[in-house]
N, CA and C atoms as an extended XYZ file, in Angstrom:
255
Properties=species:S:1:pos:R:3:atomname:S:1:resname:S:1:resid:I:1 pbc="F F F"
N        44.677       27.052      -20.382 N   MET     1
C        45.478       27.555      -21.491 CA  MET     1
C        46.844       26.877      -21.541 C   MET     1
N        47.392       26.492      -20.399 N   GLY     2
C        48.712       25.875      -20.371 CA  GLY     2
C        48.814       24.630      -21.222 C   GLY     2
N        47.797       23.795      -21.156 N   ARG     3
C        47.776       22.569      -21.954 CA  ARG     3
C        47.710       22.908      -23.441 C   ARG     3
N        46.895       23.908      -23.788 N   LEU     4
C        46.764       24.302      -25.194 CA  LEU     4
C        48.066       24.863      -25.752 C   LEU     4
N        48.741       25.719      -24.986 N   THR     5
C        49.985       26.308      -25.480 CA  THR     5
C        51.102       25.275      -25.555 C   THR     5
N        51.111       24.321      -24.625 N   LYS     6
C        52.142       23.284      -24.663 CA  LYS     6
C        51.968       22.394      -25.890 C   LYS     6
N        50.743       21.993      -26.180 N   SER     7
C        50.512       21.112      -27.332 CA  SER     7
C        50.653       21.840      -28.665 C   SER     7
N        50.617       23.178      -28.650 N   ALA     8
C        50.752       23.959      -29.886 CA  ALA     8
C        52.177       23.938      -30.428 C   ALA     8
N        53.161       23.717      -29.559 N   LYS     9
C        54.574       23.673      -29.937 CA  LYS     9
C        55.059       24.983      -30.573 C   LYS     9
N        54.751       26.090      -29.901 N   PHE    10
C        55.167       27.393      -30.400 CA  PHE    10
C        56.679       27.524      -30.421 C   PHE    10
N        57.163       28.302      -31.358 N   ARG    11
C        58.598       28.579      -31.446 CA  ARG    11
C        59.010       29.592      -30.388 C   ARG    11
N        58.140       30.551      -30.113 N   TYR    12
C        58.424       31.613      -29.147 CA  TYR    12
C        57.265       31.739      -28.172 C   TYR    12
N        57.556       32.175      -26.957 N   LYS    13
C        56.498       32.602      -26.048 CA  LYS    13
C        56.279       34.075      -26.352 C   LYS    13
N        55.208       34.352      -27.055 N   ALA    14
C        55.013       35.692      -27.601 CA  ALA    14
C        53.663       36.268      -27.189 C   ALA    14
N        53.632       37.571      -27.019 N   VAL    15
C        52.383       38.263      -26.713 CA  VAL    15
C        52.198       39.425      -27.677 C   VAL    15
N        50.950       39.689      -27.996 N   MET    16
C        50.622       40.731      -28.966 CA  MET    16
C        51.157       42.103      -28.537 C   MET    16
N        51.144       42.357      -27.228 N   GLU    17
C        51.571       43.663      -26.716 CA  GLU    17
C        53.049       43.942      -26.963 C   GLU    17
N        53.856       42.909      -27.220 N   ASN    18
C        55.291       43.104      -27.433 CA  ASN    18
C        55.687       43.187      -28.905 C   ASN    18
N        54.730       43.211      -29.799 N   ILE    19
C        55.055       43.340      -31.226 CA  ILE    19
C        55.547       44.757      -31.495 C   ILE    19
N        56.646       44.865      -32.215 N   ASN    20
C        57.266       46.145      -32.535 CA  ASN    20
C        56.619       46.704      -33.812 C   ASN    20
N        55.990       47.864      -33.702 N   TYR    21
C        55.281       48.473      -34.836 CA  TYR    21
C        56.041       49.637      -35.458 C   TYR    21
N        57.356       49.674      -35.339 N   GLU    22
C        58.122       50.773      -35.931 CA  GLU    22
C        57.808       50.869      -37.422 C   GLU    22
N        57.830       52.079      -37.944 N   THR    23
C        57.419       52.335      -39.326 CA  THR    23
C        58.170       51.524      -40.358 C   THR    23
N        59.455       51.308      -40.179 N   ASP    24
C        60.236       50.588      -41.181 CA  ASP    24
C        59.862       49.103      -41.263 C   ASP    24
N        59.087       48.592      -40.310 N   ARG    25
C        58.681       47.185      -40.332 CA  ARG    25
C        57.411       46.970      -41.144 C   ARG    25
N        56.685       48.040      -41.446 N   ASN    26
C        55.460       47.966      -42.258 CA  ASN    26
C        54.441       46.969      -41.709 C   ASN    26
N        54.243       46.968      -40.414 N   ILE    27
C        53.247       46.107      -39.793 CA  ILE    27
C        52.011       46.953      -39.497 C   ILE    27
N        50.875       46.504      -39.976 N   ASP    28
C        49.620       47.215      -39.782 CA  ASP    28
C        49.074       46.889      -38.383 C   ASP    28
N        49.211       47.844      -37.470 N   LYS    29
C        48.795       47.630      -36.086 CA  LYS    29
C        47.304       47.325      -35.993 C   LYS    29
N        46.501       47.993      -36.810 N   ASN    30
C        45.063       47.744      -36.784 CA  ASN    30
C        44.735       46.323      -37.233 C   ASN    30
N        45.463       45.828      -38.219 N   GLN    31
C        45.248       44.458      -38.681 CA  GLN    31
C        45.604       43.456      -37.589 C   GLN    31
N        46.713       43.691      -36.916 N   ILE    32
C        47.113       42.807      -35.820 CA  ILE    32
C        46.054       42.831      -34.720 C   ILE    32
N        45.515       44.003      -34.411 N   LYS    33
C        44.459       44.096      -33.399 CA  LYS    33
C        43.221       43.304      -33.825 C   LYS    33
N        42.899       43.324      -35.108 N   ARG    34
C        41.764       42.528      -35.588 CA  ARG    34
C        42.049       41.037      -35.412 C   ARG    34
N        43.290       40.622      -35.629 N   PHE    35
C        43.651       39.215      -35.437 CA  PHE    35
C        43.491       38.795      -33.979 C   PHE    35
N        43.659       39.733      -33.046 N   MET    36
C        43.546       39.421      -31.622 CA  MET    36
C        42.153       38.897      -31.268 C   MET    36
N        41.141       39.290      -32.008 N   ALA    37
C        39.776       38.822      -31.746 CA  ALA    37
C        39.578       37.385      -32.226 C   ALA    37
N        40.485       36.911      -33.082 N   CYS    38
C        40.449       35.549      -33.632 CA  CYS    38
C        39.185       35.260      -34.439 C   CYS    38
N        38.590       36.288      -35.022 N   ASP    39
C        37.427       36.077      -35.888 CA  ASP    39
C        37.790       35.238      -37.107 C   ASP    39
N        39.037       35.290      -37.526 N   PHE    40
C        39.470       34.492      -38.671 CA  PHE    40
C        39.314       33.005      -38.391 C   PHE    40
N        39.433       32.613      -37.135 N   VAL    41
C        39.243       31.205      -36.762 CA  VAL    41
C        37.765       30.852      -36.887 C   VAL    41
N        36.915       31.694      -36.332 N   LYS    42
C        35.469       31.463      -36.393 CA  LYS    42
C        34.987       31.405      -37.840 C   LYS    42
N        35.601       32.223      -38.701 N   ASN    43
C        35.200       32.295      -40.109 CA  ASN    43
C        35.922       31.278      -40.982 C   ASN    43
N        36.746       30.439      -40.355 N   LYS    44
C        37.518       29.405      -41.064 CA  LYS    44
C        38.384       30.006      -42.168 C   LYS    44
N        39.056       31.119      -41.826 N   GLU    45
C        39.958       31.802      -42.743 CA  GLU    45
C        41.399       31.538      -42.324 C   GLU    45
N        42.304       31.706      -43.254 N   SER    46
C        43.732       31.528      -42.980 CA  SER    46
C        44.435       32.879      -42.962 C   SER    46
N        45.577       32.898      -42.316 N   ILE    47
C        46.446       34.078      -42.313 CA  ILE    47
C        47.769       33.650      -42.922 C   ILE    47
N        48.262       34.415      -43.859 N   LEU    48
C        49.572       34.170      -44.450 CA  LEU    48
C        50.462       35.347      -44.067 C   LEU    48
N        51.530       35.071      -43.362 N   ILE    49
C        52.443       36.123      -42.910 CA  ILE    49
C        53.708       36.023      -43.748 C   ILE    49
N        54.028       37.086      -44.462 N   THR    50
C        55.199       37.098      -45.335 CA  THR    50
C        56.116       38.256      -44.959 C   THR    50
N        57.361       38.149      -45.393 N   GLY    51
C        58.326       39.216      -45.152 CA  GLY    51
C        59.731       38.670      -45.212 C   GLY    51
N        60.674       39.564      -45.155 N   SER    52
C        62.085       39.212      -45.209 CA  SER    52
C        62.513       38.473      -43.951 C   SER    52
N        63.655       37.827      -44.041 N   THR    53
C        64.233       37.128      -42.898 CA  THR    53
C        64.470       38.110      -41.752 C   THR    53
N        64.074       37.710      -40.567 N   GLY    54
C        64.359       38.507      -39.380 CA  GLY    54
C        63.393       39.625      -39.065 C   GLY    54
N        62.274       39.725      -39.771 N   VAL    55
C        61.347       40.833      -39.500 CA  VAL    55
C        60.327       40.514      -38.412 C   VAL    55
N        60.260       39.248      -37.974 N   GLY    56
C        59.372       38.904      -36.874 CA  GLY    56
C        58.145       38.106      -37.254 C   GLY    56
N        58.172       37.446      -38.396 N   LYS    57
C        57.014       36.655      -38.842 CA  LYS    57
C        56.668       35.567      -37.839 C   LYS    57
N        57.656       34.834      -37.382 N   SER    58
C        57.426       33.738      -36.435 CA  SER    58
C        56.913       34.260      -35.103 C   SER    58
N        57.427       35.390      -34.679 N   TYR    59
C        56.971       35.980      -33.415 CA  TYR    59
C        55.507       36.390      -33.524 C   TYR    59
N        55.156       37.038      -34.629 N   ILE    60
C        53.765       37.463      -34.827 CA  ILE    60
C        52.844       36.246      -34.884 C   ILE    60
N        53.254       35.208      -35.602 N   ALA    61
C        52.448       33.989      -35.690 CA  ALA    61
C        52.271       33.368      -34.300 C   ALA    61
N        53.335       33.349      -33.523 N   SER    62
C        53.250       32.800      -32.168 CA  SER    62
C        52.325       33.643      -31.293 C   SER    62
N        52.415       34.961      -31.407 N   ALA    63
C        51.563       35.846      -30.617 CA  ALA    63
C        50.092       35.634      -30.960 C   ALA    63
N        49.793       35.497      -32.238 N   ILE    64
C        48.417       35.238      -32.654 CA  ILE    64
C        47.964       33.877      -32.117 C   ILE    64
N        48.849       32.904      -32.179 N   GLY    65
C        48.529       31.577      -31.659 CA  GLY    65
C        48.278       31.578      -30.164 C   GLY    65
N        49.125       32.271      -29.419 N   TYR    66
C        48.924       32.376      -27.971 CA  TYR    66
C        47.589       33.041      -27.661 C   TYR    66
N        47.250       34.060      -28.438 N   GLN    67
C        45.967       34.740      -28.245 CA  GLN    67
C        44.816       33.775      -28.493 C   GLN    67
N        44.934       32.989      -29.553 N   ALA    68
C        43.884       32.005      -29.859 CA  ALA    68
C        43.762       30.985      -28.726 C   ALA    68
N        44.886       30.533      -28.191 N   CYS    69
C        44.855       29.590      -27.064 CA  CYS    69
C        44.161       30.218      -25.855 C   CYS    69
N        44.432       31.495      -25.615 N   SER    70
C        43.812       32.161      -24.466 CA  SER    70
C        42.298       32.247      -24.618 C   SER    70
N        41.819       32.164      -25.862 N   LEU    71
C        40.379       32.172      -26.122 CA  LEU    71
C        39.803       30.765      -26.213 C   LEU    71
N        40.663       29.765      -25.945 N   GLY    72
C        40.201       28.384      -25.896 CA  GLY    72
C        40.337       27.587      -27.180 C   GLY    72
N        40.977       28.160      -28.200 N   TYR    73
C        41.163       27.449      -29.465 CA  TYR    73
C        42.392       26.549      -29.402 C   TYR    73
N        42.312       25.408      -30.039 N   LYS    74
C        43.458       24.512      -30.151 CA  LYS    74
C        44.306       24.978      -31.333 C   LYS    74
N        45.611       25.076      -31.130 N   VAL    75
C        46.533       25.628      -32.118 CA  VAL    75
C        47.680       24.648      -32.338 C   VAL    75
N        48.178       24.589      -33.557 N   LEU    76
C        49.404       23.855      -33.847 CA  LEU    76
C        50.301       24.771      -34.655 C   LEU    76
N        51.468       25.095      -34.114 N   TYR    77
C        52.418       25.990      -34.778 CA  TYR    77
C        53.362       25.175      -35.657 C   TYR    77
N        53.508       25.599      -36.897 N   PHE    78
C        54.535       25.039      -37.775 CA  PHE    78
C        54.852       26.074      -38.840 C   PHE    78
N        56.029       25.908      -39.475 N   ASN    79
C        56.416       26.832      -40.538 CA  ASN    79
C        56.405       26.113      -41.886 C   ASN    79
N        56.673       26.845      -42.942 N   THR    80
C        56.601       26.247      -44.284 CA  THR    80
C        57.631       25.148      -44.486 C   THR    80
N        58.758       25.211      -43.801 N   HIS    81
C        59.750       24.137      -43.915 CA  HIS    81
C        59.169       22.822      -43.410 C   HIS    81
N        58.378       22.889      -42.351 N   THR    82
C        57.741       21.713      -41.793 CA  THR    82
C        56.724       21.135      -42.777 C   THR    82
N        55.978       21.991      -43.436 N   ILE    83
C        54.963       21.551      -44.393 CA  ILE    83
C        55.620       20.859      -45.579 C   ILE    83
N        56.719       21.414      -46.058 N   CYS    84
C        57.366       20.908      -47.272 CA  CYS    84
C        58.171       19.632      -47.038 C   CYS    84
N        58.534       19.337      -45.799 N   ASP    85
C        59.320       18.132      -45.519 CA  ASP    85
C        58.517       16.874      -45.666 C   ASP    85
């Protein structure tokens, strides 16, 4: 997993267990748990994470990516600024 996480270039070292699910954040805990299985990768589906500045989008994306790496998937982390450049 170390090689996979290093080549992914994550912004944060994040784990699913540390995601804050306080009510004012409007994060669906059940949806995040479904992402932990990484079935979206097997089904060739995408995840789009949206929200205001500072709500934890990058952290959640990194946590999902780390989970995928732990299951043996190759991941590359980037944000929309990287895509648009």
